[in-house]
Structure formats: C-alpha cells, structure tokens
N, C-alpha and C positions, 0 to 999 in steps of 0.2 A: 896287272900292269895297266896304267892309264893309256889311253889312245893318243898317239902322237899325231897331231893334225899338221899336215904340210902338203904342199901341192905335188909331191913326188910319190906316186904309187897309190894314192887313195882317191877313189872316185866319189863324186858327190852323190849321195843316195837320191832316189826318186821319191822316197817317202820316209817319214820318221820310223815307221814300223820296219821298213827294210833296213834302216840304219841300225836299229836295236837288234834285229835278227842277226845282223852281221857281227855285232859286238855285244854278246850277251853279258860280258862283265860290267858293261855300263848299265844294263838293266839291274843287276844286283846292287850296284852302288846307288842307283836311283831309289830303289825300294828301301834300302837302308836309310837313305837321307829322308825320305818321306815319313818314315816311322818315328823320327825324332820329334818330341814335342816342341812347339815354338817357345823361344826364349823371349821374355818380356824385358826389353833392353832399357836400362837406366838412361834417361835423356841427358843426364849430366856428363856422359862420356861419349855421346852419340853425334855423328854427322849424318843427318837424314837426307836421302836423295829422292827427289820427286821424278815423275815421268819426264823423259828427255833431258835428264841431267846426269853428269858423272863427276866423280871426285877421286883424286889419288893422293896418297900420303905414304909415310914410312913409319917404322916402329919408333923412330926418334920423336915423333909428334907428341907434344905435351898437352895438346888441346883435344885430341880425338883418340879414343880407344876402339871404337866400333864405327864402321860405316854400314849403313843399312837402308833398305827400301822395302815397301810392301804395297798393298792394294793392287797387286799384279794379277790380272785375269788372263787376257790374251797376250799382254806384254811379257817380256822376258827380262830377268835381272841377270846381269853379267858381272862376273868377278875375274879379273886377271891379276896374278900375283907372281913376283919373282922370288924364288926360294932363297937366293943368295942375299939380296939386299933387303928383302922383306917388303919392298914397295908393293902397294896394292891399289887397284882401282876398282870401283863398283859403279855400274851404269844401269839405268832403267830404260830399256829400249822398247819402242812401240812399233817398229817397222817403218817409220816415216822416212828414214834415210840410212838404212843399215850399212850399205857399202861404204859410205863416207864416215860413219860413226865408228866402225870397228878399228880402222887405223888410228883414230884419235885415242881410243881406249888403250890400245897396245903401246902407242907412243908415250902416253901418260906414265906408264910403268917403266918402259925402257929408259926414258929420260931421267928417271929417279934412280936408275941402276947402272949408270955409265961407268962408275968407278969400281963396280963389282965384277970380278973375274969368274967366280964360280956361281953355280945355280942355274935354274931353268925357269921358263915361263909356264905357269899352270893356269888352266881355264876351268871355270865353274859356270854352267848354264842352268838356270832354274826358271820355270814359268810356263805359261800356256796350259791348255787342257784340250779335251776333245770337243771343241765348240762347233756348232752347226755350220758356220760359215768358213771353217778351216783357216781362220785368221792365224791361230796359234801355229798350225802346221806350216803355213807359208813362212812365218817369221822364224821358226825353228830351222827350217832348211836354209833360209837366207843367212842366218847367223853362222851356221856350220860352214856354208860355202865361203862366206866372207873371211872367217878366221883361217880357213884352209888356204886362202890366197895370200896371206901375209908371208913376208920373207922369213920371219922368225920361226923357229921350231916352237910349237905350243902344245903342251900336254893336257889333254882333256881329262880332268879328274872326276868331275861330277856332271852328269847330263840328265837332269831331272826335268824333262820338257814334254809338252803335249801329252801323249798317252801315258807316259810314265808319271805324270803329275795330275792324273785324272781320277776322280771318284764320282760315283753316282749316288746322289742322296735324294730320296723322294722322287725318283725317276728323272732327276735333272743332273747333267754333267756339270762339275765345277772343279776348280783346282784343289789339290791337297794342300800345297804350300803356296801361300799368297805373298810371303815376304821372307827375306833372308838378311842376315848380318854377317860381316866378316870382322874378326878380331884382328885389329891392326898389329898387335904385339905378337900374337902367336900364329896368325894365318888361318885359324879355324873358321870355316864357313858353316852356318847353322840356320835352320828355320827360325824366324823371329817375327815379333809384332812390336809396334811402336806407338805408344800412347800420344806422343808429341811429334810433330812433323815440321818444326820450325828450324831456323828462324824465317820470318817473312813468308809464311806458308801461303797466304792468299796472293801475294805478289808473284810468287813463283808459279802458282797454279794459273794465274792470269797470263803469264808469259806463254805457257804451254797451250792454254785454251785458245789464244789468239794466233797460234801457228808458229811459235818460236821453235828454233831448231835445237838440237843437242848442244848443251852448254856445260863447260867446266866451271863448277861453282866454288872451287876451293883453292886457295893459295897456301900450300902446306908449309912453305918457307916462312910465312908470317902468321900462320894459324888463323887466317881470315876467310870467312864465307863471303863470296862476292856475287851479287845479283845484278844483272843488267850491265849497261842500260838497255831497256827493252823498248820496242816500238809497237804501238797499236793506235788505231784511229777511233774516234767516238762511234759507237754503234748502239743506238737506243733500241734497235729492234730486239736485242737479246733480252730486254725486259719481259718479253713475251713468255719466256720460260719460267719466270718466277710465279706465274699464275697457273702453271700446268701441274697435273697430278704426278705422282711418283712414276706410275707406269708409262706415261707419255715421255717423261724425261729419260727413263731407262731405255725405252724403245728407240729413241732417236739420237741420244747422246752417249750411248755405250756400245762397245763392240760385243759385249756379252751380257745382255740385260738380266738373264736368270742367275748369273754367277757373281754379280757385284757384291762387295761387302755392304753391310747395312747403312753405313754413313755416306754412300756414294751420292745420293740425291742431294743431301744437305751440303756436301762438299761442292757440287756443281752450283747450287744456288748461292752459296757464299762467294764463290769465285765470280759469278755473274754480278752479284751485288757490289763486289769490289770494283769491277770494271765500270759499272754505272756511276760509282762514287768517284772514280778516277778516269774520266773519259779520255783524257789526254795523258799519255804516259810520261811526257817530258817533265811534268811537275814533280814526278817521283824521283827524278835524277838531275838535281841541280848541277848546272854546268856540264851536263852530259856525262857525269861520273857515276860509276856503279855504287849501289848501296853495299857497305861493308859491315860485317858483324864479327866481333871477337868474343871469345869465351871468358866469362867472369870467373872469379875464384869459386863462387858458389855453383858453377857449372852451367848456368844459363847463357845463351847468346845475347849480346847487347850490341846495338848499332853503334859503330864507331863514329865519333863526332868529327 
C-alpha cells in the first residue's frame, strides 16, 4: 500500500534514511523504479519542464501526451495526479521556495478535478542523491514536510529520492535517475530522457538563471505554452564565465559538480550568451505580454503571432 501523507499521525522524519527504515515498502518501490531503463520521449508529444517550472493538464489535452523533465541532480521532480479526473502536474523543484511551491502544485491538480467526485491524489517524488553538501537530503525532507502539511489526503506512490536514487561510479556518487516523464493519458510515471527541451529553451533557462521563481508555463485549456514576462537587468559581468574552463564553471555554478550531465557547461554558456544578447528583458515581451507557443500539426511548438 502507498503511504498516505497527511498531518494526522505521521511525524516528519529527521533523515531520509529514518524515513525509508520506517516505510520499507517505499524502498522496494524505489528500487523497482530505478531498475527501469529510461524512455527516450518523442518531442512531438512532449511538454518539457525546466528547473523552477511546473505544468498541469488532463487526458483530454490534444497537444500533450507526456510531461517530463530531466537534468536533475540535487533537484527533485514532483508529480501529483488525481486518479479520478486524470489531471496531472509535473514540477522541477530546486529548493528555492519549497513551502510556497507545493501548494501551487497541488492546486494545479485540484483545480482541474473540481467536477470529479471519485479518486484520490497520488504523489511521485524522484531526484537527488548522496551529495557531499547534503543538498538533496535537505530538499527531500522539505518536500515531504510540505506535502504533509497540505489539507488534502495525498498518497505517496513512488519515493525515489536521495539515497534510494544514488549510485557510485568510479568512486563518485551520482543519481540513478536524472529525468522522468508522466503519460498524461494513462498516468504512468517512468524514467526518461529528452533530446529536445523547447520551446524557448534559452529564454526559460535565462529566467531561472536570473532568479525567477517557480512558474506555471502551460494553459491546458488552450494548449499554449506561456513564458514570462520575465524581468532581469543588464549584467555584463557574467561574460566572465564564457572564458572559464569547464571545471571552474562546474565548481561555482553547480550544486553537484561531479554528477552533472555532460552538456551542463554548454547549457550554462548558451544561457549566459543569451542574456548578453538580450541585456534588457523588456524587448522580449512586447507590451509586457508573455511569449505564447502552440503545437503545430507536425508536432513542433511554434510561437503564436
């Protein structure tokens, strides 16, 4: 049976190891989840979620079949789903504001399930590993505590976090699962990788890089990805990083330098280059309006005129 998270009768654990010792069934579920090979998701049916983003939709969505996110090291990817309505939300959380983010994630699902009498809320937590700074550990406990404080009954189905998502390769700890997807039609949650991370990948990365908070990027009623408007100020000092070697960038701009995917440094450099090319964010959002993207018949996202 999954663990029912609620603030009646369940104490917050002092450590993730204590939590898993208390609920061995969650260990079994996590091991089974980690053993699954990652699915390479077709971008034509995908809604990709970057760090500090979330999106929610229902099985009736004709534009999106899978919501997914990856490149998670100390970050955690969160899925909440209502079994009655099939409404589902996926978020990529980095610990920047967990206690304010969790209610947004839950509300995104409950607001799409108002007319549904039957069903329950299910939770899937995946991410983190045994990093030296214990960043993963802190985020795992924070997420568990925040979900416990929600007024809704929430059933924890998969909890593949921190030590349950850890493997040692060449003497270095790293995550087993870096990314997951959720099938909007069936509710299946699975390890996944994503060759494409659009639309507006660099703009969205720039928003997070400059301190943007958790944002809902999808209007499921219209099938539109919506980005911004974002705010940042010119900062020529960041050009310094473009001349630095990979080790320096990893050391200072990553929470887990030894565990990042191979493309991390290039991703950081392209984001910084984008910010240098667009020093004032206002020019990207004429009239202060968000950028909107809709799915074409061929499957790619295109900016709405």
